[in-house]
C-alpha positions as CSV (number, residue, x, y, z in Angstrom):
1,M,-6.2,-30.8,-1.0
2,G,-4.9,-27.5,0.5
3,L,-3.0,-26.7,-2.7
4,I,-6.2,-27.1,-4.8
5,V,-8.4,-25.1,-2.5
6,S,-5.9,-22.3,-2.1
7,T,-5.3,-22.2,-5.9
8,V,-9.1,-21.9,-6.6
9,I,-9.5,-19.1,-3.9
10,A,-6.4,-17.2,-5.1
11,W,-7.7,-17.4,-8.7
12,Y,-11.0,-16.0,-7.6
13,E,-9.4,-13.2,-5.7
14,V,-7.1,-12.2,-8.6
15,S,-10.0,-11.8,-11.0
16,A,-9.9,-8.2,-9.7
17,I,-7.1,-7.5,-12.1
18,I,-9.7,-7.6,-14.9
19,D,-11.5,-4.6,-13.3
20,N,-8.3,-2.6,-12.8
21,P,-6.7,-1.8,-16.2
22,W,-4.4,0.8,-14.6
23,V,-2.4,-2.0,-12.9
24,W,-1.8,-4.0,-16.1
25,K,1.4,-2.1,-16.8
26,Y,3.0,-3.0,-13.5
27,S,1.4,-6.4,-12.7
28,T,1.7,-8.3,-15.9
29,P,5.4,-9.2,-16.4
30,F,4.8,-12.4,-18.2
31,S,2.6,-10.8,-20.8
32,H,5.2,-8.1,-21.3
33,L,8.0,-10.8,-21.5
34,M,6.2,-12.4,-24.4
35,N,6.1,-8.9,-26.1
36,M,2.4,-8.6,-25.9
37,Q,0.6,-5.3,-25.6
38,I,-2.3,-5.7,-23.2
39,L,-5.4,-4.1,-24.8
40,S,-8.1,-6.2,-23.2
41,K,-8.5,-8.7,-20.4
42,N,-8.0,-11.6,-22.8
43,D,-4.4,-10.5,-23.4
44,I,-3.3,-11.2,-19.8
45,S,-1.3,-14.3,-19.3
46,Q,-2.6,-16.8,-16.6
47,L,0.7,-16.5,-14.7
48,D,0.2,-12.8,-14.4
49,Y,-2.9,-13.4,-12.3
50,F,-0.7,-15.0,-9.7
51,V,1.8,-12.1,-9.9
52,Y,-1.1,-9.8,-9.1
53,A,-2.2,-12.0,-6.3
54,T,1.2,-12.1,-4.7
55,K,1.5,-8.3,-4.9
56,Y,-2.0,-7.3,-3.6
57,Q,-3.5,-10.3,-1.8
58,P,-0.6,-12.6,-0.7
59,T,-2.4,-14.9,1.7
60,F,-3.6,-17.7,-0.6
61,P,-0.6,-17.6,-2.9
62,L,1.6,-18.0,0.2
63,I,-0.5,-21.1,1.2
64,M,-0.1,-22.4,-2.3
65,K,3.7,-22.1,-2.1
66,I,3.8,-23.8,1.3
67,C,1.6,-26.7,0.1
68,G,3.7,-27.0,-3.1
69,L,6.9,-27.2,-1.1
70,Y,5.4,-29.7,1.2
71,L,4.4,-31.9,-1.7
72,L,7.9,-31.7,-3.2
73,V,9.4,-32.7,0.2
74,L,7.0,-35.7,0.4
75,I,7.8,-36.7,-3.2
76,G,11.5,-36.4,-2.5
77,Y,11.2,-38.4,0.7
């Protein structure tokens, strides 16, 4: 449950990347990896949203990582 809630909150927080086109060059490595030129908000990869969140608002992505690791440990156990 914590993973789902933190994912939704992180996704909401990172919607700020849409309003900041000057950070697209530095915060969208997955889009650049696919050789895409970002001209509009629709060109941004979904993974790049979480890269932006990790750089600028790391609280909820960190909670996502902790919950994900916890689930992996439970699955492995």
